[in-house]
C-alpha positions as CSV (number, residue, x, y, z in Angstrom):
1,X,116.4,110.7,73.9
2,X,117.5,111.0,70.3
3,X,117.6,108.0,68.0
4,X,118.3,107.5,64.4
5,X,115.2,107.8,62.3
6,X,114.9,104.8,60.1
7,X,115.1,105.4,56.4
8,X,114.7,103.3,53.2
9,X,118.4,102.1,53.5
10,X,117.7,100.8,57.0
11,X,114.5,99.0,56.0
12,X,116.2,97.4,53.0
13,X,119.2,96.2,55.1
14,X,117.0,94.8,57.9
15,X,114.6,93.1,55.4
16,X,117.5,91.3,53.8
17,X,118.4,89.8,57.2
18,X,115.1,87.9,57.5
19,X,113.4,88.0,54.1
20,X,110.2,89.8,53.0
21,X,107.8,87.3,54.6
22,X,108.9,88.2,58.1
23,X,109.4,91.9,57.7
24,X,106.8,94.6,57.8
25,X,107.1,98.4,57.6
26,X,104.8,101.4,57.4
27,X,101.2,100.6,56.4
28,X,102.0,96.9,56.5
29,X,102.2,96.9,60.3
30,X,98.9,95.9,61.8
31,X,97.3,97.9,64.6
32,X,97.5,95.1,67.1
33,X,101.3,95.6,67.2
34,X,101.0,99.2,68.4
35,X,99.6,98.2,71.8
36,X,99.4,95.5,74.4
37,X,96.3,93.7,75.8
38,X,95.2,96.6,78.0
39,X,95.7,99.2,75.2
40,X,96.3,102.3,77.4
41,X,99.7,102.9,75.8
42,X,100.0,103.0,72.0
43,X,102.7,103.6,69.4
44,X,103.8,102.1,66.1
45,X,107.2,100.8,65.3
46,X,109.0,101.7,62.0
47,X,109.6,98.0,61.4
48,X,108.0,94.8,62.7
49,X,110.4,91.9,62.4
50,X,109.9,88.2,63.2
51,X,113.2,86.4,63.7
52,X,113.5,82.6,63.8
53,X,116.7,82.2,65.8
54,X,119.4,83.8,68.0
55,X,121.7,84.4,65.0
56,X,119.1,86.6,63.3
57,X,118.5,88.5,66.5
58,X,122.2,89.0,66.9
59,X,122.5,90.4,63.4
60,X,119.6,92.7,63.9
61,X,120.9,94.0,67.2
62,X,124.4,94.6,65.8
63,X,122.8,96.8,63.1
64,X,120.6,98.6,65.6
65,X,123.5,99.2,68.0
66,X,125.7,100.6,65.2
67,X,123.0,103.0,64.0
68,X,121.4,103.8,67.4
69,X,118.0,102.4,66.5
70,X,115.6,101.6,69.4
71,X,114.4,98.0,69.7
72,X,111.4,96.7,71.6
73,X,110.8,93.0,72.1
74,X,107.2,91.6,71.9
75,X,105.9,88.1,72.7
76,X,102.1,87.5,72.7
77,X,101.2,91.1,73.6
78,X,99.3,90.0,76.7
79,X,101.0,92.6,79.0
80,X,99.0,95.3,80.9
81,X,101.6,98.1,81.5
82,X,102.8,99.0,77.9
83,X,106.1,97.2,78.3
84,X,106.0,95.8,74.8
85,X,104.9,99.0,73.1
86,X,107.6,100.7,70.9
87,X,107.0,104.2,72.2
88,X,110.1,105.5,70.4
89,X,109.4,103.7,67.2
90,X,112.3,101.8,65.7
91,X,112.2,98.0,65.5
92,X,109.6,95.8,67.1
93,X,111.3,92.4,67.5
94,X,108.5,89.8,67.6
95,X,109.7,86.5,68.9
96,X,106.4,84.6,68.5
97,X,107.8,82.4,65.7
98,X,110.7,81.2,68.0
99,X,108.3,78.7,69.6
100,X,110.2,75.4,69.8
101,X,110.5,73.1,72.8
102,X,114.1,72.2,72.5
103,X,114.7,69.5,75.1
104,X,112.9,67.8,78.0
105,X,115.7,66.4,80.3
106,X,114.1,63.9,82.7
107,X,117.5,63.2,84.4
108,X,118.0,66.8,85.4
109,X,114.3,67.7,85.5
110,X,114.7,70.7,83.1
111,X,112.9,72.0,80.0
112,X,114.8,74.0,77.4
113,X,112.5,76.3,75.3
114,X,112.7,79.1,72.9
115,X,111.2,82.5,74.0
116,X,108.0,82.3,72.0
117,X,106.7,79.1,73.6
118,X,103.3,79.6,75.2
119,X,102.7,78.8,78.8
120,X,99.9,76.4,77.9
121,X,102.3,74.5,75.6
122,X,104.8,74.1,78.4
123,X,102.1,72.6,80.6
124,X,101.0,70.1,77.9
125,X,104.6,69.1,77.1
126,X,105.6,68.3,80.7
127,X,102.4,67.0,82.3
128,X,102.0,64.2,79.8
129,X,105.4,63.0,81.0
130,X,104.2,63.1,84.7
131,X,106.1,66.4,85.3
132,X,105.1,69.8,86.6
133,X,106.0,73.4,85.9
134,X,104.5,75.2,88.8
135,X,104.1,78.9,87.9
136,X,100.5,79.6,87.0
137,X,99.9,83.1,85.7
138,X,96.3,83.8,84.6
139,X,97.1,84.3,80.9
140,X,98.0,80.9,79.6
141,X,98.6,82.2,76.0
142,X,101.4,84.4,77.2
143,X,104.9,83.5,76.0
144,X,107.5,82.2,78.5
145,X,109.8,85.1,77.7
146,X,107.0,87.5,78.7
147,X,106.5,85.6,81.9
148,X,110.3,85.8,82.6
149,X,110.5,89.4,81.7
150,X,107.8,90.4,84.2
151,X,108.6,87.7,86.8
152,X,105.0,86.5,86.5
153,X,103.5,85.0,89.6
154,X,99.9,83.6,89.5
155,X,97.7,81.6,91.7
156,X,100.2,78.9,92.8
157,X,102.9,81.3,94.0
158,X,102.0,80.9,97.7
159,X,103.4,77.4,97.7
160,X,105.6,77.1,94.6
161,X,106.9,80.6,94.2
162,X,107.0,82.8,91.1
163,X,108.7,82.5,87.6
164,X,112.1,83.5,89.0
165,X,112.1,80.4,91.2
166,X,111.7,78.1,88.2
167,X,114.3,79.5,85.8
168,X,117.6,77.7,85.9
169,X,119.3,79.4,82.9
170,X,118.9,81.9,80.2
171,X,120.5,82.5,76.8
172,X,120.3,86.1,75.7
173,X,121.4,88.5,73.1
174,X,122.8,91.8,74.5
175,X,122.1,95.2,72.9
176,X,125.4,95.1,71.0
177,X,124.5,91.7,69.4
178,X,126.7,89.5,71.5
179,X,125.3,86.2,72.7
180,X,125.7,85.1,76.4
181,X,124.4,82.3,78.6
182,X,123.6,82.9,82.3
183,X,123.2,79.8,84.4
184,X,122.2,76.4,83.0
185,X,120.9,73.1,84.2
186,X,122.7,73.3,87.5
187,X,120.6,73.3,90.7
188,X,123.0,75.6,92.7
189,X,125.0,78.5,91.4
190,X,127.2,80.9,93.5
191,X,129.4,81.9,90.6
192,X,129.6,85.7,90.8
193,X,126.7,88.1,90.5
194,X,123.4,86.5,89.4
195,X,123.1,88.0,86.0
196,X,120.3,85.6,85.1
197,X,118.2,87.1,87.9
198,X,118.8,90.6,86.7
199,X,117.3,89.6,83.4
200,X,114.2,88.1,85.1
201,X,111.8,90.9,85.7
202,X,113.7,93.5,83.6
203,X,110.9,93.7,81.0
204,X,113.1,93.6,78.0
205,X,115.3,96.5,79.0
206,X,118.6,94.7,79.5
207,X,118.8,91.8,77.0
208,X,116.7,89.7,74.6
209,X,115.9,86.2,75.8
210,X,116.5,83.6,73.1
211,X,116.3,80.4,75.2
212,X,115.3,79.5,78.7
213,X,116.1,76.5,80.9
214,X,113.2,75.8,83.3
215,X,113.1,73.8,86.4
216,X,110.6,70.9,86.6
217,X,109.4,68.6,89.4
218,X,107.3,65.4,89.5
219,X,103.6,66.3,89.1
220,X,101.6,66.0,92.3
221,X,99.3,63.0,92.0
222,X,96.1,64.6,93.2
223,X,94.7,68.1,93.6
224,X,91.6,69.1,95.7
225,X,89.8,72.5,95.6
226,X,87.9,74.0,98.5
227,X,85.3,76.8,98.0
228,X,84.8,78.4,101.4
229,X,82.0,81.0,101.8
230,X,81.9,83.7,104.5
231,X,79.2,86.1,105.7
232,X,81.6,89.1,105.3
233,X,84.6,90.0,103.2
234,X,86.4,90.9,106.4
235,X,86.1,87.4,107.7
236,X,87.3,85.9,104.5
237,X,90.3,88.2,104.3
238,X,91.2,87.7,107.9
239,X,91.1,83.9,107.6
240,X,93.8,83.9,104.9
241,X,96.9,84.5,107.0
242,X,95.4,82.6,109.9
243,X,95.1,79.5,107.8
244,X,98.6,79.8,106.6
245,X,99.9,80.2,110.2
246,X,97.8,77.3,111.5
247,X,98.1,74.8,108.7
248,X,100.1,73.4,105.8
249,X,100.4,75.9,102.9
250,X,97.8,75.6,100.2
251,X,98.8,75.6,96.6
252,X,96.6,78.6,96.0
253,X,94.5,80.9,98.0
254,X,92.2,83.3,96.2
255,X,89.8,85.9,97.5
256,X,86.4,86.3,95.7
257,X,83.3,88.4,96.3
258,X,79.8,87.4,95.1
259,X,79.6,90.2,92.6
260,X,82.9,89.3,90.8
261,X,82.0,85.6,90.9
262,X,78.5,86.1,89.4
263,X,79.8,88.6,86.9
264,X,82.4,86.1,85.6
265,X,79.7,83.3,85.5
266,X,77.5,85.5,83.3
267,X,80.4,86.3,81.0
268,X,81.5,82.7,80.6
269,X,78.0,81.2,80.6
270,X,79.1,78.8,83.4
271,X,77.6,78.4,86.8
272,X,79.1,76.9,89.9
273,X,77.2,75.7,93.0
274,X,76.9,77.9,96.1
275,X,77.5,81.2,94.2
276,X,75.2,83.4,96.4
277,X,77.4,84.0,99.4
278,X,78.9,87.5,100.1
279,X,82.6,86.4,100.0
280,X,84.8,83.4,99.5
281,X,88.2,81.9,99.9
282,X,89.1,79.6,97.0
283,X,91.7,77.1,98.2
284,X,93.7,74.4,96.5
285,X,95.8,71.6,98.0
286,X,97.9,69.0,96.3
287,X,99.8,65.9,97.2
288,X,100.9,62.4,96.3
289,X,99.2,60.3,98.9
290,X,95.5,60.3,99.6
291,X,95.9,59.9,103.3
292,X,98.1,63.0,103.7
293,X,96.0,65.1,101.3
294,X,92.8,64.1,103.0
295,X,94.2,65.0,106.3
296,X,95.2,68.4,105.0
297,X,91.7,69.0,103.6
298,X,90.0,67.8,106.8
299,X,92.1,70.1,109.0
300,X,91.7,73.1,106.7
301,X,87.9,72.6,106.6
302,X,87.7,72.2,110.4
303,X,89.7,75.4,110.9
304,X,87.6,77.4,108.5
305,X,84.3,76.4,110.1
306,X,85.3,76.2,113.8
307,X,87.8,79.0,114.0
308,X,87.5,81.4,111.1
309,X,83.7,81.9,110.9
310,X,83.2,80.2,107.5
311,X,79.6,79.3,106.6
312,X,80.6,76.0,105.1
313,X,83.3,74.3,103.0
314,X,82.4,72.9,99.5
315,X,84.7,70.3,98.1
316,X,85.8,70.2,94.5
317,X,87.4,66.8,94.3
318,X,86.7,65.8,90.7
319,X,88.3,67.2,87.6
320,X,85.0,68.6,86.4
321,X,84.1,70.4,89.6
322,X,87.6,71.7,90.1
323,X,88.1,72.9,86.5
324,X,84.7,74.6,86.5
325,X,85.5,76.6,89.6
326,X,88.9,77.7,88.5
327,X,87.6,78.5,85.0
328,X,85.2,81.0,86.5
329,X,87.9,82.4,88.7
330,X,90.2,82.7,85.7
331,X,87.5,84.6,83.7
332,X,87.5,87.6,86.1
333,X,89.7,89.9,84.1
334,X,88.0,89.1,80.7
335,X,84.6,89.7,82.3
336,X,85.7,93.0,83.7
337,X,87.2,94.1,80.3
338,X,84.1,93.1,78.4
339,X,81.9,95.1,80.8
340,X,83.4,98.5,80.0
341,X,84.7,100.4,77.0
342,X,88.1,100.9,78.8
343,X,89.8,99.8,82.0
344,X,93.0,100.5,83.8
345,X,94.7,98.4,86.4
346,X,96.5,98.7,89.7
347,X,98.6,95.6,90.5
348,X,99.8,96.2,94.0
349,X,101.2,93.7,96.5
350,X,100.9,94.1,100.2
351,X,101.7,92.3,103.4
352,X,98.8,89.8,103.9
353,X,97.8,91.4,107.2
354,X,97.1,94.7,105.6
355,X,94.8,93.5,102.8
356,X,91.5,94.1,104.5
357,X,92.3,97.7,105.5
358,X,93.6,98.5,102.1
359,X,90.5,97.1,100.3
360,X,88.3,99.1,102.6
361,X,90.0,102.2,101.2
362,X,89.6,101.0,97.7
363,X,85.8,100.7,98.2
364,X,85.7,104.2,99.7
365,X,87.7,105.6,96.8
366,X,85.2,104.1,94.3
367,X,82.4,106.0,96.1
368,X,84.4,109.2,96.4
369,X,85.3,109.2,92.7
370,X,82.0,107.7,91.5
371,X,83.9,105.1,89.5
372,X,83.2,101.4,89.3
373,X,86.3,99.6,90.8
374,X,86.0,95.8,90.8
375,X,88.9,93.9,92.3
376,X,90.1,90.4,93.1
377,X,93.3,89.0,94.4
378,X,95.8,86.3,95.3
379,X,95.2,86.9,99.0
380,X,97.6,84.1,99.9
381,X,100.6,86.2,98.7
382,X,99.1,89.7,99.0
383,X,98.8,90.5,95.3
384,X,95.7,92.5,94.5
385,X,94.3,93.3,91.0
386,X,92.2,96.5,91.1
387,X,90.4,97.8,88.0
388,X,89.1,101.3,87.2
389,X,86.2,101.0,84.7
390,X,85.6,104.0,82.3
391,X,82.0,103.0,81.5
392,X,81.6,105.5,78.6
393,X,82.8,108.4,80.8
394,X,84.0,111.6,79.2
395,X,87.7,111.1,78.3
396,X,88.9,114.2,80.1
397,X,87.0,113.3,83.3
398,X,88.2,109.7,83.0
399,X,91.8,110.8,82.9
400,X,91.4,113.1,85.8
401,X,89.7,110.4,87.9
402,X,92.2,107.6,87.2
403,X,95.1,109.9,87.9
404,X,93.6,110.8,91.3
405,X,92.7,107.1,91.9
406,X,96.1,105.7,91.1
407,X,97.9,108.4,93.0
408,X,95.8,107.6,96.1
409,X,96.0,103.8,95.8
410,X,99.7,103.6,95.3
411,X,100.3,106.0,98.2
412,X,98.1,104.0,100.5
413,X,99.7,100.7,99.3
414,X,103.1,102.2,100.2
415,X,101.7,103.3,103.6
416,X,100.8,99.6,104.3
417,X,104.2,98.3,103.3
418,X,103.3,97.4,99.7
419,X,104.9,97.7,96.3
420,X,103.9,99.0,92.9
421,X,103.6,95.6,91.2
422,X,103.2,92.0,92.3
423,X,103.5,90.4,88.9
424,X,102.4,92.5,85.9
425,X,105.5,94.7,85.9
426,X,106.1,98.4,85.7
427,X,106.6,99.0,81.9
428,X,105.7,102.5,80.8
429,X,102.4,103.0,82.6
430,X,103.5,102.6,86.2
431,X,107.1,103.8,86.2
432,X,106.3,107.2,87.9
433,X,104.9,105.4,90.9
434,X,107.8,103.1,91.2
435,X,110.2,106.0,91.0
436,X,108.3,107.8,93.7
437,X,108.4,104.8,96.0
438,X,111.9,103.6,95.6
439,X,113.6,107.0,95.7
440,X,116.7,108.4,93.9
441,X,119.3,106.0,95.4
442,X,117.6,102.8,94.2
443,X,116.8,104.4,90.8
444,X,120.4,105.4,90.5
445,X,121.5,101.8,91.0
446,X,118.9,100.6,88.5
447,X,120.2,103.1,85.9
448,X,123.7,101.9,86.5
449,X,122.7,98.4,85.8
450,X,120.9,99.5,82.6
451,X,124.0,101.5,81.5
452,X,126.2,98.4,82.0
453,X,124.0,96.2,79.8
454,X,122.8,98.9,77.4
455,X,125.1,101.9,77.2
456,X,123.3,103.4,74.2
457,X,119.8,102.8,75.8
458,X,118.4,101.3,72.7
459,X,116.7,98.3,74.2
460,X,113.1,99.0,75.2
461,X,113.8,102.6,76.1
462,X,111.4,104.6,78.2
463,X,110.3,101.6,80.3
464,X,110.7,101.0,84.0
465,X,113.3,103.9,84.4
466,X,113.8,106.9,82.2
């Protein structure tokens, strides 16, 4: 790919569009803006720009389109696959200052937000009004546009779905600078191709999100957490699909092992009761009526003990107990990152029935490669997070081992009917594995969609597909 190399004339023109306080170039650009949270992909932009509204983005994109300058969009930088890294330089369009909540519409149960609004701010805004935005990705300081761009899932996906299921409408700026609106506040929409859904999960390669309209629902009145220990990981994993088949869906169903649990406790300085069992299912149920919710909890508990070989069922029915357990679960990734000088991640999703067999191969791979490979997962929806830890290994040996490891794990995931990514996206780091799995025909169709939106290939080039 050949792009225009930005010069002083370009920098001057772009700086004039936003002012000097929101424009950085050369040595002014901080290192943090050359990588995402995982840091395995790194490159600096020629200009780092912080727009405040769609009009500024439109003006910047018209200039970039006219002069063939690559543009990469960045939110909070919490991604793990290099999707927000400007590998071809050019403009890094940082939407973090576009962080207004525009409208909470209680009649239509929608929330309109700018792209830089953080997930935690959305929760705060709606829950104090007795409303609920269900998607629950692990990183609460991610921006909503980042969630939309990767179709983030999280722990409540088993009952409530993923980000795609909660986006009613999008306002976007196209690569040529034009502004379009896809969808809106309507509940149903069969008006032509779903362009909104093409943007969701496209990782900033098709358009720049400038506003999102999110679906809301009344907040469930009560939530209960169950920590269910098992003597073996196999029993815990096997119980997950059985519980779903035999009983009302939980809100969340997480698989934990003792090592990961205690590792996170040590990192966070928090302890939870009953943390010495080999494996666990962590379940959450919600509802609006105590009688119905209690019936769900009692039936789930009885099934776990009487039918699925659980050791016991521990109830987290207060805010303090529930929050403590989920805080420890939420600390897994940070604990793993803090334990090693470098990590890399495999974010596969599999049919639930094949999780046990796949994880057995993960453990054998760790032994064969002599690499520490902790993992955890949303066992309720089949999404697993598997981490290779460098642990001060020689760089050349590390690269050789993770290449072998990823190649093996993705091939085995495909063998079991899985896919490359469940929620973290493809970005730059995982695109070769997606290309291998999907094959030339699907890649051709994706390239056609990219060409239709972005004929000059200036928007986040080099990501997902070449």
